N, C-alpha and C positions, 0 to 999 in steps of 0.2 A: 516406399515414401522417401522422397529425396529431401535433403536438408542442406543448409549452408552454415559453415562455421568459420570463424576467424581464429588465428593463432592465439593460444592462451596457455597458461601454466597449469600444472597438475592440480587436482582437487583433493588429493588424499583419499579419505574413505567414502566420499560420495559415490553413489552407485552408477549413474548413467550420465553420459555427456552427449547431448544432441545439439544440432545447430538450428538456426532459424533462417528463413528467407529474409532478405533485407527489405524493409519497407520502402516503397517506391519513392518516398520523400527523402531517403538517404542514399548516399553513394553506395554502390555495390562492389566497387573495386577492392581487390585484395582478399577475396573469398573464393572458395571453390565448392562445387557440388559433390556430395557424397551420397551413398545409399545406405539405408538402414538394413543391416543384416539380421536384426532381431525379428523382423517380419511381424510387426504389430497386427493382431487380428482386426478385421473390419467389423464394425458394430452390427451390420445387417445380419451377419451369420451367428452372432454370439449374444445379442442383446437379451437382458432379462428385465425385470420390472423395478429395479432399484431407481428411485427418483434422484435427479440431480438438481441442485439449487445453485444459481448463479448470483453472487453478491458483488455488485460493481464497486468501483472506487468513488472517491469524493467527487462531487459535482456531476456525477453520472446518473443520478436519480432525479426525475422531475418532481417538483414539489408544488402543492396547491393548498389553499386555505380550506378550512372546514366547509365553507359555503361554495366551494367549487371554483374559486378564482385562482387561475394559474399563477404561481409565484416564480417558478424556475423551470425552463424546458431545455436550456442549453442551446436553443435555436439561434439563428442569425439575428432574429429580432431582439433577443435578450442580450446577445453579445454586443449589440450596437446601442442598447438602452442604458444611458448613464445612471438611471435610477433603479435598475434591476437589482444591483447588489445591496443598495440601501434598503430595499424592500425585504431582502433576505435577512438583514440584520435586525430589523425592528421587532419581529416576534421573539427574539432572543433576549430582549431587554427585560429587566424585572417588572416594569410597569406595563408590559404588553397586555392587551385586553384578551378576554376569552375568545373573542371572535377571530383573533389572530392565530388560533391553533392551526398547525400545518401538518399535512399528511404526505407521505411519499406515494406518488401516483404510479410511476412506471420507470423502467430502466431506459436510459437514453441510448439508442442504438448507435448514434454518431452525430456529427455535425457536418455542415456542407463541406464536401471535399475530404472528409476523414471518417472512416469507419472505426468504431470502438468495439461494439459487441454484436452488431448486426450479423456479420458473417458467422461468428461463433454460435449465436442463437440459431441460425439456420442449420448448422451442423448438428446441434443438440436436438433440434426438432426432427431432423432426418433420422437420427438415432432412435428417438422416442416414437417415431411414427405418428406424432401428434404435435399440436402447437405447444410451445412453452406458455404457461399461464401465470397470472399474478396470484398472490396468496388468497385473495377473496374468491378465486375461481377454482381452487383445489377440489378435486373429486376423486372417486375410487380408482380411476384409471390414469391419474396424473403421473407423468414420468419426468417432467421438466418444469421447474418453477423459477421465475424471475423474482428476486427479492430486492425491491427498491427500499431504501432506508433514508432517513433524514440525516444526511452526512454532515450537517452543522452541529448536531447534538453529540453528547457523550457516546463513545463507542459501546459502552456497556449496555445502553438502551437498545442498540442494534442487536447485540448478542442476545438479549432477553427476547426481542422480537423473533430472532431466528429460532430460539428454543420453542417459542409458541407455535411457529410455523411447522416445525418438525412434529410437535405433538398433534397439531391439527391433521397433518398427513397421516399419522398413525391412527387417529380416531376415524378419519374418513375412509381409510382403506381397511380398517378392522385388523390392523397389525400392530399390537402393542410393543413389539420389539423391533419394528422396522428401523433399518439404518439407511442413511442417505449419502450421496456424494456431494461434496461442497467444492465450488470453484470460486476463489476470492481474488479479486484484482486490487492492487494498491491498498488503500485503507480498508477495503472490503476483506482483504486477507488478514488484517489485524482483528477484525470482527470474528473471522473463522478461528484464529488461534485463541482468542479469548474464550470463545464458546467451547472449544475442545478442552481447554484447561479448567474452566470454571462453570460451564453451562450458562444458565441465564441469571445467576446470582451476582450481586454487586459486592466485590471484595475490596473495593478501593476506599471504603470508609475506615478500614483498619490500617494499622502501620504495616509496612512491608514484611516485618519480622513475624507478624501474626497471621499472615495469609497462608492458608493451607491449599496447596496445589493437589487437587484430587482427580483431575481429568474427568469432571462430571459429564462433559458433553461427548467424550470419546466413544462410549457405547452406542451413541446414536449416529455415528459416522463410519461409513465403510472406507471411503477414500477422501482425501482433501488435497487440492492443488492450490498453491500460492503463486500468483503471477505478479512479479514486480512489486513485492510487498516491503515496506520499510520496517522490517522486523526489529532492527535495533536503531530505528529512527532515520531521519534524513536531514542533513544540513541544508540542502536546497529548500526544503519546506520551511526550515527555520528562517532562511533568508526571506521567503515570501511572507512569513508571519511578521518579520521585523520591518520590511520595507514595502510591503504590498504586493499584489498579484495582478498581473496584466492578463486579461482575457478578451480577445477580440480587440475592439477599439476603446474599451473602457477599463478602468482600474478598480480592483477590489482593494480598497484602502486599508491600511493597518488597523484603524479603529473598527472596521467592519469584521475583519478576521479575528480581532481580539475578543469578540463576543461569541465565538463559535468554539465550544469546549473540545470538539474532536480535533481541532487544529493543533492543540497542545499535546495530543497523544501520539503524534508522529514525529516529535522532536528527538534529537539524538539522545541515546541512552545516558543516564546521569554519570556513568563511569567513563564515558568516552571523552577523549581530548578533542574538543570542538573548536578551540581557539588557540592561536599561536601569536607570539610577538614577532617583530620584524627580523629577529635573528633566527626564527624558525623553531623556537622552544615553546612548549605548552604554557599557556597562561592559566593559572588556577582560579577560574571563575565558575561559580555554581550556576549553571544555565537555568535551573528551576527556582532560583531565588529572585523575586521581583526586583530586589535592589540591584541585581546585575543588569537588568533591562533599563532600570533608571540611570545607573552610572554610565551605561553605554548610549543612552538617549535613543532607545529603539522602540518601535511600535508606538504606543500611546504616550511614551515619554519623549518622543521626538518633539522639539519645540514647535515645529510647523504643524504637527498633528494636534498638539494641545491648543494652539491658537485657533485652529479650525474648529475644534470641538467647543471651545469656550464661546465662539461666535455663533454657534448654532442655538436654536431654542432650548432653554433649560440647560445651557452649556455646562455649568459647574456641577449640577446634579448628575448630568449624563456622564461627565468625565469621572466622577467618583464611582458611579455604578460600573463603568467599564473597568476601572482599576480593581474593584472588588471581584469582578468576573475573572480578570487576568490572574489575580493572586490565587483564587480557588482552583482555577483550571490548571495552572502550573503545577500545583501540588498533586492533583489527580493525574496529570500527565506523567509526573515522576513515578507515582505509585503504579500506574499501568505498565510503564516500561520495566520496572523492577519485578512486577508480578508475572509478566509475560516471559521475561528472560532470566528468571531464577533457574540455575542449573539443577535439574532433578532427574530422577530415573524416567526414561521416556517409553511409555507403553504404546505410543502412537507415532507414526512417521508420515511425512508429507512428500508430495511431488512438488518440486520447487523450480520455477521458471525465473530466470534473471538475465538482465542485460549485461553485456560484458565487452562492449566495443566503444563506448562513448565516455570521454573524460567527464566525471561527475563530481560536483562540489562536495567535499568531505570536511573541510575546516575553513574557518575564517582567519584573517590576520587582524590583530589590534595594533593600530599605529597611533602614536601620540603626536599630536600637532599642537604646539604651544602648551603642552602639559595636559591637553584634553584628549581622552581616548576616542578614536574613530575606527569603525569596522571597515575592512576591505573584503569584498566578495570575489575579487579576481586579482591575479598578480599585477596586471597592468594598472590597477587602481592605486597601488602603493606609491606614495609620493616620494618617499626616501628609501628605496630598497637597499638592503645590505649587499655588498659585493660577495659573490660566491654562494649566495643562498638560492637554491632552486625552489622558488615558491610554487611553481606549478606541480612539482613532484610532491610537495608537502600538502598542498591544498586540494588536489584532485585524486580520485581513485577511479578505476574502471567501473562502468555501470551503464545505465540506460538514459543518462542525462538528468534524472531526478533522484534515482535510488542507486546507491553503490552496490556492486556485486556482493561485498561482504555483508552489508545490511540485509539484502535479499536472502542470503544464505544463513542469516541469523548468527553471524560471526562477529566477535568483538576484537578484530585484529588491531584496531586502533585504540583500544580502550585499556583502562587500568581496572584492577579490582575484579569482582566476580564476573565470570564469563569471558574475561579477556583472552582473545586468541582461540577460543573454543566455540563450537556450535552450541546453541541454546535450545535446539530441538532436533529430533531425529529426522533424517532425510531418507526417503526411499529411492527417489530418482531426482537427479539434478539436470536441468536443461539450461544451457547457457548459449547466448548468441547475440546477434545484432538487431537492434530495434529501439525506437523511442518509447518512453515510458507509457504514454497514453495509448499508443498503438500496438502494444504487445499482444493483447487478445485478438487483434485483427490479422496477425500474421498467419499465413496458410499452415506453416509447419507447426505453429503453436496449436492451432485448432485441431489439426490432424493428430498430433501427439496426445492432446488431452482426450479426444474421443477414443483414440487407440488404447490409452491406459484404462479408461472406463470399460472398454470392451474386454480387456484382459481380466479385470475384476469380474466382469460378467462370466468369463470363461471359468474362473475359479468357482463362482457360485453354481455353475453347472457341473462341478466335479472334475474339471479339466486340469487341476493342479495349480500350483503357485499361490502363495498366501500374500495378499497385498497389504501394504501399510505396516510392515513389521521391520523396516529398516534394512532389508537385504538388498542385493543387487537389483532385484525386480526384473521385469521383462523376461520372466521364465529363465533367469540365469544368464541371458544374453547381454552382451555389452555392444555398444556401437563403436565403429572405427572412428578415430579422431582424425580430422583433416588438418593439415597445416598449409598456410599460404602466407604470402607477404602481407603482413598486417598493415592497415592504413597508418600513416604517421600519427594521426590524432588518437587512434586507439592505443598505439604503442606508448604515446606520451602519457596517457591517463592510466596505464595499467600499473597494478601494484608491483 
């Protein structure tokens, strides 16, 4: 299996460094091809009956109402429909009718011109020797399950649904101690991590100090892979929450994102420095305090957004309802980050895939204009930059364009307090390389490596040695050669 890596710094204790092929949409210069000396076994020779479950990221599950009306498909029609996002938000409001109940229907394989999970699903089906099925079609011979979930809702709900799916597999197959393999991309990886730590129970109603991390889901999981996961949050996602999200030719406005609880659960860790002043020093603002959003006039506190809401039917009532959702969701977002990232003894280890070639937003700058604070999301947006301050070096870190490498690795390199500078979960194998966030699962080397790691776990199940998921070097003790090449200027600029 060949791979492509770009120049990078050492990773300390992480066990394995692989490269990825560069997605066709990105430039491929500055990388070179190497070969895998570890010789990952191919699944056709080693496959066993362990089921694998794919949990996609946000916006990658199609949604439909209880009466069968399609709400979201990610298709070109939806990306061109200015009302599509408004329909997504309506069922989240407190006064939504019972008929607005929404179910996750399927995993979106891709959009026109861009594969997300289609190629990976084909590889998983080849490994299983049978189609990947949806949860309702699970049977005694099921070896691959696609787990669509309502990505607008609280991630804890998705973890509870994942627990129910695994229990259904156990009952259907007559194996009460069955373990599964989990592949989680983006926010789907947060669902995986929550499930491994807490199973299907909701611990966010308690204060962080009262939460007991018992790894309730770990006995049900053989291997788990995290692909481009915002493990310690994502500043880029925070920007989308505050300013809106452009998809296709239409915009997901801040007031629509504000009613989706899951959006708050991928924000930067409470201990991280997410905001700087124009001199490059950290600004002490609590990201999870609604008053911070109000003072900075972001999301529904933006004057233009408030005027738009007040002009809509039932405007004042609607605005008050969204403010209540924002306040409650910020607190649950804080608690989820603290619960997932509390440093504890690690009985379970992950395979982690992370982007490492693209400058990725890690911090904002607060600039005062006429005494009023305004946020800047890019160095060139700063009106009065200070001489000698390298804003790009302070605002960006290497990553996949959405998620920084340090967040994908569960590291708090930019943070203060608990977990700062340390990993918050154990890693069995680390795979770094070049690729955009949404397209990571579509890269050939990612798909091949994922299936190869599953095959190695199959080999262990057949008595061939090597214990997966215990935080060792993995890959039967082999390591891969590291390649070095002239890194692209953009990658070098964004690197830590």
